[in-house]
C-alpha positions, 0 to 999 in steps of 0.5 A: 935825365931830362927834366920832364922825365924827372917830373914824371918820376917824382910825381908818380912816386909821391902821388900815384896819379891815375893820370899824369900829363906833362907838356913842355911849353918852353918853345912858346917862351923862347926869348922870355925870362927864364928860357934857355936855348936847350928848353925844358924850362916851362911846363904844363902839368895835369895831375889826376890823383886821389891824393887831392881828395878834400884838398883845396887848389892851393893845397894841391899846388903846394903838394906838387911844389914840395915834390918838385922843389929842386927842379923849381929852384934850378931848371924849371922857370914856370910850371902851370898846374891842373890838379884834379881828383879822379871824379873831377877828371871826368868833367875836365876837357884839355885845350885842343892845341896841346900835345902831351908828352907820354 
């Protein structure tokens, strides 16, 4: 299974997100520390979930790091996170230069 698919499966099971966007940014980091020729090492993940209600940004990130601990210990070198509640999502506008994996 591809790393992005594993991330999607695990986060969906753990957080039941209203929206989940996973962007493989590995090509932007070619030649940098942690990159691999086959890619799937650097990801941006945008998660919209009710599970984040009442949680600080740090608590939200720790939730995701806990769910993805195995991937972070092995294949994933860098993970950029945007964690939002459904109410916060109505105000968020993603950068125009990203192409999500859906």
